[in-house]
Backbone bond lengths (Angstrom), bond angles and torsions (degrees), N, CA, C in turn:
res aa  C-N    CA-C-N  psi(-1)  N-CA   C-N-CA  omega(-1)  CA-C   N-CA-C  phi
1 X - - - 1.450 - - 1.523 109.32 -
2 X 1.316 115.10 160.07 1.461 121.13 -179.83 1.519 107.81 -137.20
3 X 1.330 115.53 143.51 1.451 120.86 -177.73 1.521 109.33 -138.71
4 X 1.325 116.63 142.57 1.463 122.19 -179.63 1.518 109.73 -123.00
5 X 1.329 115.87 144.65 1.468 121.60 172.25 1.516 107.20 -131.13
6 X 1.320 117.28 138.70 1.458 120.05 -177.81 1.533 111.51 -71.78
7 X 1.319 116.74 165.63 1.469 119.98 175.90 1.521 110.73 -56.23
8 X 1.327 114.98 146.86 1.455 120.08 174.34 1.508 115.69 111.49
9 X 1.330 118.50 -9.86 1.460 117.55 176.16 1.525 108.59 -68.84
10 X 1.283 116.42 162.82 1.461 121.61 -177.68 1.522 110.52 -101.36
11 X 1.314 115.82 152.88 1.465 118.93 175.64 1.526 109.89 -61.56
12 X 1.329 117.14 -23.80 1.465 120.75 175.27 1.532 109.85 -63.20
13 X 1.326 116.47 -32.40 1.464 121.67 -178.99 1.527 112.66 -76.63
14 X 1.331 116.99 -27.15 1.462 120.13 -171.13 1.523 114.65 -110.05
15 X 1.312 119.19 -19.32 1.474 120.81 -174.64 1.533 112.30 -61.46
16 X 1.326 116.85 -51.29 1.465 120.61 -178.80 1.522 112.90 -62.59
17 X 1.337 117.97 -52.64 1.468 119.33 178.50 1.527 112.76 -60.02
18 X 1.336 117.72 -36.58 1.467 120.53 178.03 1.523 110.32 -62.76
19 X 1.325 116.59 -46.13 1.470 120.57 179.77 1.524 111.32 -60.97
20 X 1.328 116.61 -44.04 1.473 120.23 179.51 1.528 111.70 -64.58
21 X 1.322 116.43 -44.60 1.460 120.04 -179.64 1.521 111.31 -61.84
22 X 1.329 116.94 -47.08 1.467 120.00 -177.74 1.525 111.95 -69.04
23 X 1.327 116.87 -28.49 1.470 119.44 175.15 1.530 110.09 -69.65
24 X 1.325 116.56 -37.92 1.463 120.91 -179.48 1.521 112.33 -78.30
25 X 1.326 116.62 -33.47 1.466 121.36 -177.29 1.529 109.28 -141.44
26 X 1.331 117.63 91.92 1.468 120.82 -177.96 1.529 113.46 -61.05
27 X 1.334 117.85 -15.43 1.468 121.12 178.48 1.519 112.92 -91.66
28 X 1.324 117.56 -1.40 1.463 121.19 177.38 1.530 108.78 -65.16
29 X 1.325 115.90 158.05 1.465 121.15 -178.64 1.527 108.48 -126.59
30 X 1.340 116.04 131.11 1.462 122.65 177.37 1.520 107.48 -130.25
31 X 1.333 116.84 117.22 1.465 121.29 -178.76 1.524 109.37 -142.97
32 X 1.340 114.93 179.06 1.459 118.20 167.51 1.527 107.59 -84.34
33 X 1.327 117.43 -176.82 1.466 120.80 -173.89 1.522 114.04 -68.61
34 X 1.347 117.36 -14.66 1.463 118.64 177.65 1.524 111.92 -109.12
35 X 1.344 116.63 13.07 1.449 120.55 170.92 1.516 117.02 95.19
36 X 1.329 116.94 5.07 1.466 118.89 178.65 1.521 110.12 -85.82
37 X 1.331 117.37 143.75 1.468 118.91 176.41 1.529 110.19 -61.90
38 X 1.331 116.61 149.09 1.457 119.57 175.29 1.520 108.81 -70.02
39 X 1.321 116.28 147.82 1.461 121.54 -176.64 1.525 108.90 -104.98
40 X 1.329 115.71 125.50 1.460 121.78 176.80 1.526 107.40 -121.07
41 X 1.335 115.79 78.02 1.467 119.59 -176.48 1.522 113.19 -118.72
42 X 1.324 118.45 4.08 1.452 121.35 -179.50 1.522 113.31 83.37
43 X 1.326 117.74 -11.40 1.466 121.35 179.20 1.524 111.56 -103.73
44 X 1.321 116.81 -45.83 1.462 122.45 -178.51 1.529 107.97 -93.11
45 X 1.325 116.55 93.34 1.459 120.14 -172.54 1.520 113.97 -94.31
46 X 1.322 116.95 -10.74 1.459 120.34 -179.12 1.525 110.18 -109.52
47 X 1.311 115.66 136.16 1.464 121.08 174.84 1.527 107.26 -85.87
48 X 1.329 115.74 77.09 1.465 122.42 -172.78 1.523 113.70 -64.34
49 X 1.309 117.40 -20.57 1.466 120.60 -179.31 1.514 111.83 -111.07
50 X 1.331 117.04 28.02 1.452 121.00 176.64 1.517 113.16 70.54
51 X 1.316 115.48 -174.03 1.460 122.29 -177.71 1.527 109.05 -141.88
52 X 1.324 115.34 138.01 1.459 122.16 172.29 1.526 106.66 -127.00
53 X 1.310 116.42 129.96 1.462 122.56 -179.36 1.523 107.80 -126.94
54 X 1.330 116.04 133.68 1.465 118.47 177.66 1.517 110.61 -143.60
55 X 1.315 114.49 149.32 1.461 121.93 176.45 1.519 107.51 -143.10
56 X 1.289 116.27 139.65 1.455 121.22 -176.90 1.519 109.90 101.96
57 X 1.307 116.13 147.10 1.472 121.75 -172.93 1.528 112.63 -56.05
58 X 1.317 118.26 -53.09 1.463 120.72 -176.69 1.527 111.09 -66.16
59 X 1.333 117.39 -41.57 1.468 120.60 -179.10 1.525 111.29 -63.90
60 X 1.334 117.67 -41.32 1.468 118.79 179.86 1.529 110.75 -68.35
61 X 1.317 117.12 -31.77 1.468 120.20 176.39 1.531 110.54 -66.35
62 X 1.326 116.36 -45.41 1.466 121.20 177.45 1.527 109.74 -62.89
63 X 1.319 116.61 -41.92 1.466 123.09 178.14 1.531 110.05 -53.76
64 X 1.305 115.75 -53.17 1.470 120.23 -177.68 1.529 111.99 -62.83
65 X 1.331 116.44 -43.19 1.471 120.26 179.78 1.525 111.37 -64.66
66 X 1.331 116.71 -42.46 1.459 120.31 179.67 1.531 111.15 -63.04
67 X 1.333 116.46 -46.70 1.470 120.45 179.85 1.529 111.03 -61.75
68 X 1.323 116.47 -38.78 1.468 119.93 178.90 1.528 110.16 -62.66
69 X 1.315 116.89 -44.32 1.474 120.05 179.32 1.519 111.41 -65.51
70 X 1.326 117.31 -42.62 1.460 120.14 178.93 1.531 111.22 -65.08
71 X 1.324 116.17 -39.25 1.465 121.19 -179.81 1.534 111.33 -62.99
72 X 1.316 117.00 -30.75 1.460 121.60 -179.04 1.531 113.13 -89.26
73 X 1.325 116.64 -3.64 1.460 121.70 -178.51 1.529 109.43 -89.81
74 X 1.320 115.15 106.32 1.461 121.66 -175.27 1.531 112.23 -59.09
75 X 1.320 117.46 -42.68 1.466 121.20 -178.76 1.524 110.41 -65.71
76 X 1.327 116.90 -43.58 1.462 121.23 179.10 1.523 110.80 -61.53
77 X 1.337 116.91 -48.05 1.464 120.93 -179.67 1.521 111.15 -62.29
78 X 1.320 116.76 -39.62 1.460 120.28 178.15 1.529 110.41 -63.15
79 X 1.325 117.32 -40.48 1.465 121.50 178.95 1.526 111.07 -63.11
80 X 1.340 116.83 -34.25 1.465 120.85 177.30 1.518 112.45 -80.67
81 X 1.323 116.12 -15.24 1.459 119.72 -178.97 1.516 113.42 80.99
82 X 1.330 116.61 28.35 1.466 120.36 178.54 1.516 109.69 -117.09
83 X 1.319 115.05 151.96 1.456 120.57 175.73 1.513 107.63 -74.46
84 X 1.317 116.11 131.07 1.465 119.77 179.58 1.514 110.13 -61.50
85 X 1.303 115.27 135.87 1.461 120.82 -177.64 1.514 108.23 -129.11
86 X 1.333 117.55 116.15 1.460 120.92 -179.14 1.521 113.31 -87.41
87 X 1.311 117.47 -6.57 1.469 119.87 179.86 1.523 109.29 -75.33
88 X 1.329 115.99 147.97 1.464 120.14 177.98 1.517 108.96 -70.47
89 X 1.319 116.70 138.21 1.463 121.42 -177.23 1.517 111.16 -110.23
90 X 1.330 117.64 -49.80 1.476 119.19 -173.94 1.507 111.01 -100.50
C-alpha cells in the first residue's frame, strides 16, 4: 500500500507511525514527496515537503518512481520551495 500526506504535517504526527511501520516491515519506505528521508532531529518539526509512505514490493517501486518524477519537476519543486535535485535520493 502507499499513502500520501500534503506538506505541513508535523514530525510529531509521523514519528510514531514511522517507527511502528519500519518495525513491522523493515523494507517499507518513508520519505518526503521528493524522496528524502524525514528528519527527526528536534529542530525541523514540520514535514514541509509532505510525506510518502509505502509497504510492499510494488508500492515501494511506485513510491520511488513517483518521488523521482516529482524531484525532477521544476514547477513542483518551486511550489514546495526546494531546489530541484536531479540526483537519485532513495
